[in-house]
C-alpha positions as CSV (number, residue, x, y, z in Angstrom):
1,X,16.4,8.9,20.8
2,X,19.7,9.0,22.4
3,X,17.8,7.4,25.2
4,X,16.4,4.8,22.8
5,X,20.0,4.4,21.4
6,X,21.6,4.2,24.7
7,X,19.0,1.5,25.7
8,X,19.2,-0.4,22.4
9,X,22.9,-0.5,22.6
10,X,22.2,-2.7,25.9
11,X,19.0,-4.6,24.6
12,X,21.5,-7.9,24.0
13,X,20.1,-10.3,20.8
14,X,16.7,-10.9,22.0
15,X,14.4,-7.6,22.6
16,X,11.2,-6.2,21.7
17,X,10.3,-2.8,20.0
18,X,7.7,-1.6,21.1
19,X,4.9,0.6,19.8
20,X,6.2,1.3,16.6
21,X,4.5,2.5,13.4
22,X,5.3,0.5,10.2
23,X,4.0,1.0,7.1
24,X,1.6,-1.9,7.0
25,X,-1.0,-1.9,3.8
26,X,-0.3,1.1,2.3
27,X,-1.1,2.9,6.5
28,X,0.8,3.5,8.7
29,X,0.3,0.3,11.7
30,X,1.0,0.6,15.4
31,X,2.8,-2.4,16.5
32,X,5.1,-4.8,18.6
33,X,8.3,-6.0,16.7
34,X,10.3,-8.9,18.5
35,X,13.8,-8.8,17.6
36,X,15.8,-12.5,17.9
37,X,19.1,-12.9,16.9
38,X,19.7,-10.7,14.2
39,X,16.2,-11.3,12.6
40,X,13.2,-9.9,13.0
41,X,11.0,-13.2,14.9
42,X,7.4,-11.4,15.0
43,X,5.1,-8.4,14.0
44,X,2.5,-8.2,16.9
45,X,-0.3,-6.4,17.8
46,X,0.4,-3.5,19.8
47,X,0.5,-4.3,23.3
48,X,1.6,-8.0,22.9
49,X,4.8,-6.9,24.8
50,X,5.5,-6.4,28.2
51,X,8.8,-5.2,28.0
52,X,11.5,-4.2,25.4
53,X,12.1,-0.4,24.2
54,X,9.5,1.5,23.4
55,X,9.3,4.2,20.2
56,X,6.2,6.3,21.8
57,X,5.1,5.4,18.4
58,X,8.1,6.4,16.2
59,X,8.1,4.8,12.6
60,X,10.2,1.9,11.8
61,X,11.3,1.1,8.2
62,X,12.7,-1.6,6.5
63,X,16.8,-1.2,5.0
64,X,16.6,0.7,2.3
65,X,17.4,-0.6,-1.6
66,X,18.8,2.2,-3.7
67,X,18.7,0.6,-7.4
68,X,20.2,2.9,-9.7
69,X,23.7,5.0,-8.8
70,X,26.8,5.6,-10.3
71,X,29.6,5.1,-8.0
72,X,32.5,5.4,-10.7
73,X,31.4,8.7,-11.1
74,X,31.0,9.8,-7.2
75,X,32.1,13.0,-6.0
76,X,34.2,14.2,-9.1
77,X,32.2,17.5,-8.9
78,X,34.8,19.7,-7.0
79,X,37.3,18.1,-9.6
80,X,35.2,18.3,-13.1
81,X,32.1,20.6,-12.8
82,X,29.5,20.7,-15.3
83,X,29.8,24.5,-16.2
84,X,26.3,24.5,-18.0
85,X,24.5,22.1,-15.7
86,X,23.1,20.7,-18.4
87,X,23.2,17.0,-20.1
88,X,25.2,17.9,-22.8
89,X,27.9,19.4,-20.1
90,X,27.4,16.4,-18.0
91,X,28.6,13.8,-20.7
92,X,31.5,16.4,-22.2
93,X,32.6,16.4,-18.2
94,X,32.5,13.0,-17.0
95,X,34.5,12.2,-20.5
96,X,37.6,14.9,-19.4
97,X,37.5,13.4,-16.2
98,X,37.2,9.5,-16.9
99,X,39.7,10.2,-19.4
100,X,42.2,12.0,-17.2
101,X,41.5,10.6,-13.4
102,X,40.0,7.5,-13.1
103,X,42.6,5.0,-12.4
104,X,41.8,1.9,-10.1
105,X,42.7,3.9,-6.8
106,X,40.8,6.9,-7.7
107,X,37.4,4.8,-8.7
108,X,38.3,2.6,-5.4
109,X,38.6,6.1,-3.2
110,X,35.2,7.6,-4.4
111,X,33.2,4.2,-4.8
112,X,34.1,3.1,-1.1
113,X,33.5,7.1,0.3
114,X,30.2,6.8,-1.0
115,X,29.4,3.5,0.2
116,X,30.2,4.6,3.6
117,X,27.4,7.2,3.4
118,X,24.9,5.1,2.1
119,X,25.9,2.5,5.1
120,X,25.4,4.9,7.8
121,X,22.0,6.5,6.6
122,X,20.5,2.5,6.5
123,X,20.6,1.6,2.6
124,X,21.4,-2.0,3.0
125,X,21.5,-2.7,-1.1
126,X,22.8,-0.7,-4.2
127,X,23.1,-1.0,-7.8
128,X,25.6,1.2,-9.4
129,X,25.8,1.5,-13.1
130,X,29.9,1.8,-14.5
131,X,30.8,3.0,-17.1
132,X,32.1,0.5,-19.4
133,X,34.1,1.9,-22.1
134,X,36.9,0.1,-23.5
135,X,40.0,-0.1,-22.5
136,X,38.9,1.6,-18.9
137,X,36.0,-1.2,-18.2
138,X,39.1,-3.5,-17.6
139,X,39.9,-1.7,-14.6
140,X,36.5,-0.5,-13.3
141,X,34.9,-4.1,-13.4
142,X,37.6,-5.7,-11.0
143,X,37.5,-2.7,-8.6
144,X,33.9,-3.0,-7.9
145,X,34.0,-6.9,-8.0
146,X,36.8,-5.9,-5.2
147,X,34.5,-3.7,-3.6
148,X,31.7,-5.9,-4.0
149,X,33.8,-8.7,-1.5
150,X,34.5,-5.6,0.6
151,X,31.3,-4.7,1.5
152,X,29.5,-7.8,2.0
153,X,27.6,-8.4,5.1
154,X,27.2,-4.6,5.1
155,X,25.9,-3.8,1.7
156,X,24.8,-6.2,-1.0
157,X,26.2,-4.4,-3.8
158,X,25.4,-5.0,-8.0
159,X,26.7,-3.6,-11.2
160,X,25.5,-2.9,-14.4
161,X,27.4,-1.8,-17.7
162,X,26.7,1.8,-19.1
163,X,27.5,2.7,-22.5
164,X,25.8,3.8,-25.6
165,X,24.0,1.5,-27.4
166,X,26.3,1.3,-30.5
167,X,29.2,0.5,-28.0
168,X,27.7,-3.2,-27.9
169,X,28.1,-3.7,-32.0
170,X,30.8,-6.0,-33.2
171,X,34.1,-7.4,-31.2
172,X,33.5,-4.3,-28.4
173,X,30.0,-5.2,-27.9
174,X,31.4,-9.0,-26.9
175,X,34.2,-8.3,-24.9
176,X,31.8,-6.3,-22.8
177,X,29.1,-8.4,-22.4
178,X,31.6,-11.2,-21.8
179,X,33.3,-8.8,-18.8
180,X,29.6,-8.4,-17.5
181,X,29.1,-11.8,-17.5
182,X,32.7,-12.9,-15.6
183,X,32.0,-10.4,-13.2
184,X,28.4,-11.6,-12.3
185,X,26.8,-8.0,-13.6
186,X,23.9,-7.0,-15.2
187,X,24.1,-6.0,-18.8
188,X,23.1,-2.3,-19.1
189,X,23.1,0.3,-22.1
190,X,22.0,4.2,-22.9
191,X,19.3,4.4,-25.7
192,X,21.5,6.8,-27.3
193,X,24.7,6.6,-29.6
194,X,27.6,7.8,-29.0
195,X,28.2,11.7,-29.4
196,X,24.1,11.8,-29.1
197,X,21.3,12.6,-26.9
198,X,18.0,11.1,-26.5
199,X,16.4,12.3,-29.6
200,X,15.0,11.0,-32.8
201,X,15.6,7.0,-33.1
202,X,18.3,6.6,-35.7
203,X,17.2,4.1,-38.4
204,X,19.9,1.5,-37.3
205,X,17.8,1.2,-33.5
206,X,16.3,-1.5,-33.7
207,X,19.2,-3.7,-35.3
208,X,21.2,-2.6,-32.7
209,X,18.7,-3.3,-29.9
210,X,18.0,-7.1,-31.3
211,X,21.9,-7.5,-31.1
212,X,21.8,-6.4,-27.5
213,X,19.3,-8.8,-26.3
214,X,21.4,-11.4,-28.0
215,X,24.1,-10.4,-26.2
216,X,22.2,-10.8,-22.8
217,X,20.5,-14.0,-23.7
218,X,23.5,-16.0,-25.0
219,X,24.9,-15.2,-21.4
220,X,21.6,-15.8,-19.8
221,X,22.1,-11.7,-18.0
222,X,19.8,-9.6,-17.2
223,X,19.2,-6.1,-18.4
224,X,18.9,-2.8,-17.2
225,X,18.9,0.3,-19.5
226,X,18.8,4.0,-19.3
227,X,15.6,5.0,-21.9
228,X,14.9,8.1,-23.1
229,X,16.2,10.4,-20.7
230,X,15.4,13.9,-22.4
231,X,12.4,16.1,-23.3
232,X,12.1,15.0,-26.5
233,X,9.0,13.6,-27.9
234,X,11.3,11.7,-30.2
235,X,13.1,9.5,-27.8
236,X,10.6,6.6,-27.7
237,X,13.1,3.8,-27.1
238,X,11.0,2.5,-24.2
239,X,8.1,1.2,-26.7
240,X,10.7,-0.3,-28.7
241,X,12.4,-2.0,-25.5
242,X,9.0,-3.4,-24.8
243,X,7.9,-4.9,-28.1
244,X,11.3,-6.4,-28.4
245,X,11.3,-8.5,-24.9
246,X,7.9,-9.8,-26.1
247,X,8.9,-10.8,-29.5
248,X,12.2,-12.0,-28.0
249,X,10.0,-14.1,-25.1
250,X,13.3,-12.5,-23.3
251,X,13.5,-14.5,-20.1
252,X,15.9,-12.3,-17.9
253,X,14.9,-9.2,-15.8
254,X,14.6,-5.9,-17.1
255,X,14.4,-2.5,-15.9
256,X,14.6,1.1,-17.8
257,X,15.2,4.1,-15.6
258,X,14.8,7.4,-16.0
259,X,12.0,7.4,-19.6
260,X,11.7,11.1,-18.9
261,X,9.8,11.7,-22.6
262,X,7.5,9.3,-22.1
263,X,5.4,11.9,-19.7
264,X,5.6,14.5,-22.9
265,X,4.1,12.0,-25.6
266,X,0.3,12.0,-26.6
267,X,-2.1,10.0,-24.2
268,X,-2.7,7.2,-26.2
269,X,0.8,6.3,-27.2
270,X,1.6,6.5,-23.7
271,X,-0.9,4.4,-22.9
272,X,0.1,1.8,-25.6
273,X,3.5,2.2,-23.9
274,X,3.0,1.2,-20.6
275,X,0.5,-1.6,-21.9
276,X,3.6,-3.4,-23.7
277,X,6.2,-2.7,-20.4
278,X,3.3,-4.4,-18.2
279,X,2.7,-7.3,-20.8
280,X,6.9,-7.9,-21.0
281,X,7.0,-7.4,-16.7
282,X,9.1,-4.7,-17.2
283,X,10.4,-2.6,-14.0
284,X,10.9,1.3,-14.2
285,X,13.0,3.3,-12.0
286,X,12.8,6.8,-11.7
287,X,15.6,9.3,-10.3
288,X,13.5,12.6,-9.6
289,X,16.3,14.6,-8.1
290,X,18.8,14.3,-11.3
291,X,15.7,14.1,-13.8
292,X,14.6,17.4,-12.0
293,X,18.0,18.9,-12.3
294,X,19.0,18.2,-15.8
295,X,16.0,18.6,-17.8
296,X,14.9,21.5,-18.8
297,X,17.6,23.4,-18.2
298,X,18.1,26.5,-20.3
299,X,20.3,29.3,-19.2
300,X,18.6,32.6,-18.2
301,X,15.0,30.1,-18.6
302,X,12.7,29.1,-15.7
303,X,12.1,25.0,-16.4
304,X,8.8,24.3,-17.6
305,X,8.4,20.9,-16.8
306,X,9.9,18.8,-14.0
307,X,11.8,16.3,-16.2
308,X,10.1,12.8,-14.9
309,X,8.2,10.1,-16.4
310,X,4.4,9.2,-15.5
311,X,4.7,7.4,-12.1
312,X,1.2,7.4,-11.2
313,X,0.1,6.1,-14.5
314,X,2.8,3.4,-14.5
315,X,1.3,1.9,-10.8
316,X,-2.3,2.2,-12.3
317,X,-1.2,0.2,-15.5
318,X,0.6,-2.6,-13.1
319,X,4.0,-1.8,-13.1
320,X,6.5,-2.0,-10.6
321,X,7.7,1.0,-10.2
322,X,11.2,2.1,-8.0
323,X,12.6,5.5,-6.8
324,X,16.4,6.0,-6.4
325,X,19.4,8.4,-6.1
326,X,21.0,8.3,-9.5
327,X,24.0,10.3,-9.4
328,X,25.8,11.9,-6.4
329,X,28.4,15.1,-6.4
330,X,29.5,14.7,-10.1
331,X,28.2,16.6,-13.5
332,X,24.9,14.9,-13.6
333,X,23.9,15.8,-10.4
334,X,25.7,18.2,-8.3
335,X,24.5,17.1,-5.1
336,X,23.2,13.9,-3.7
337,X,24.4,11.6,-0.4
338,X,23.2,8.5,-1.1
339,X,20.5,8.6,1.5
340,X,17.1,7.3,0.7
341,X,15.0,8.9,3.1
342,X,16.1,11.8,1.4
343,X,15.1,10.5,-2.1
344,X,11.6,9.5,-1.0
345,X,11.1,13.0,0.9
346,X,12.6,14.6,-2.2
347,X,10.1,12.4,-4.7
348,X,7.0,13.1,-2.3
349,X,7.6,16.5,-3.3
350,X,8.4,16.7,-6.7
351,X,6.2,13.6,-7.9
352,X,3.5,14.1,-5.6
353,X,3.3,11.0,-4.0
354,X,1.1,11.6,-1.0
355,X,-2.8,12.2,-0.3
356,X,-3.1,9.4,-0.4
357,X,0.9,8.0,0.8
358,X,-0.8,4.6,-0.6
359,X,2.0,2.0,-1.0
360,X,4.9,4.5,-2.2
361,X,7.3,3.5,0.6
362,X,7.7,-0.1,-1.2
363,X,9.3,2.2,-4.2
364,X,12.6,2.9,-1.9
365,X,12.8,-1.0,-0.4
366,X,10.6,-3.9,-1.1
367,X,10.2,-3.3,-5.0
368,X,13.6,-2.0,-6.2
369,X,14.5,-5.7,-3.9
370,X,12.2,-7.9,-6.5
371,X,13.5,-6.3,-9.3
372,X,17.0,-6.8,-8.3
373,X,16.2,-10.1,-7.3
374,X,16.9,-9.5,-3.7
375,X,14.6,-11.9,-1.5
376,X,13.8,-10.9,2.2
377,X,15.2,-7.5,1.4
378,X,12.4,-4.4,1.9
379,X,10.7,-5.7,4.5
380,X,9.5,-6.3,8.2
381,X,7.9,-9.3,8.4
382,X,8.8,-12.3,10.5
383,X,12.2,-13.9,9.6
384,X,13.5,-10.9,7.6
385,X,17.0,-9.7,8.7
386,X,16.7,-6.9,11.8
387,X,18.0,-4.4,9.5
388,X,16.0,-1.5,10.1
389,X,15.8,2.8,10.9
390,X,14.0,3.8,13.5
391,X,12.7,7.3,13.6
392,X,11.0,9.9,16.2
393,X,8.9,10.8,13.2
394,X,4.9,9.4,14.1
395,X,3.4,10.8,11.3
396,X,4.4,10.9,7.6
397,X,4.7,15.2,7.7
398,X,6.5,14.6,10.6
399,X,9.0,12.2,8.5
400,X,9.1,14.3,5.3
401,X,9.9,17.3,6.9
402,X,12.8,16.9,8.9
403,X,16.1,15.6,7.4
404,X,15.9,12.5,10.2
405,X,19.3,13.0,11.0
406,X,18.7,11.4,14.6
407,X,17.8,8.4,13.0
408,X,19.2,5.2,14.2
409,X,20.4,2.4,12.2
410,X,19.6,-1.2,13.3
411,X,21.9,-3.9,11.6
412,X,21.1,-7.6,12.5
413,X,19.5,-6.2,15.4
414,X,22.2,-3.9,16.8
415,X,22.7,-0.4,16.5
416,X,25.1,0.2,14.1
417,X,27.7,2.9,14.9
418,X,28.5,4.7,11.9
419,X,28.2,8.1,10.2
420,X,28.8,9.8,7.5
421,X,32.4,10.2,5.8
422,X,34.0,14.0,6.2
423,X,34.5,15.2,2.5
424,X,37.9,16.4,3.7
425,X,39.0,12.6,3.3
426,X,38.5,13.2,-0.8
427,X,40.9,16.4,-0.9
428,X,43.7,14.7,-1.8
429,X,42.2,12.3,-4.4
430,X,40.5,14.6,-5.7
431,X,43.1,17.3,-5.8
432,X,40.9,20.2,-5.1
433,X,38.7,21.3,-2.4
434,X,36.0,22.0,-1.8
435,X,33.2,21.4,-3.9
């Protein structure tokens, strides 16, 4: 790959990538790709090009899209670990750290660090959920507006609010929704109430949900929701969200993340829920690494389930399903580095996205781009930006058996000179080392 890297560095603005494997019609196809002035000019039949850079059958993927992260929490683990490793422990630890240490400088430094890692790995767009509790939200949202401007042209950054559903009632809800609108964000929440977990829906759930929808409707905002993130069969908010969207004829986009408990529901209820989701046009985003880490964790007991939702059944029902990183080195997930290749590799193992591979690679590229309203992202086609990731791996077992640390990232057709930042950079911010 170093030879290819060196050749590309001298290739200029117009050149062919010869003998590349791309995912086309749910299979790997060998093609030649023409790059001109930072964009893909053509995807041609293998053998069309008579000169250029040969990839010798190596794969080429589009720049990847991470549709669900938490950059404001990222990398606090060394400062505030989760002592129990479970969901309740994560909430407690984040609350403690948020109250004690989340200044504008602290949030900016950690988020920028994470974005630099994602950039080096080949990610072109990210949606981050931001803990939106007053008064902290008045600091966090301006910080991320600044980051969005600083990263424009490298990573397209979107922001969504996150707070328990009851926090959006009354004047606080109006202020939070206004803040989201002011900063061009997406209105998001968690389908649990303050101090609770994702379990039985309380009697006041539906009126609160309708009010939340109303906040978005009055401001023309899309929705992104954390839903049923538990192994409790009483956690059935996903169905109510779909039915509410249908009843209200909601016009914006809706994305629902996690949806873990659906995999434990009776088949008829799950099918009814998925049918309603499809009718409402709701997108689903799955966070397999974080959910497998948190769900069914009991000290001294081996977990009995994987903590993830019905991705194959959802796709069969016509739903768009994405995969994403979720948390990174914080109390909700002690690991991760915003590498979407790692996410896809681990998701393949956890969710059995293989034999056949089918269209699942779209779940980290074109599908999340569509769910986020990003045109031209996540595709290898004429006219698209030449934001690409080149691998030496030819087949999928080669790609998924190694971390692909020798990948080459192209941005606008030029080799990206970037590496993930050193964790030591965070020592001064966190006040502790190592993690």
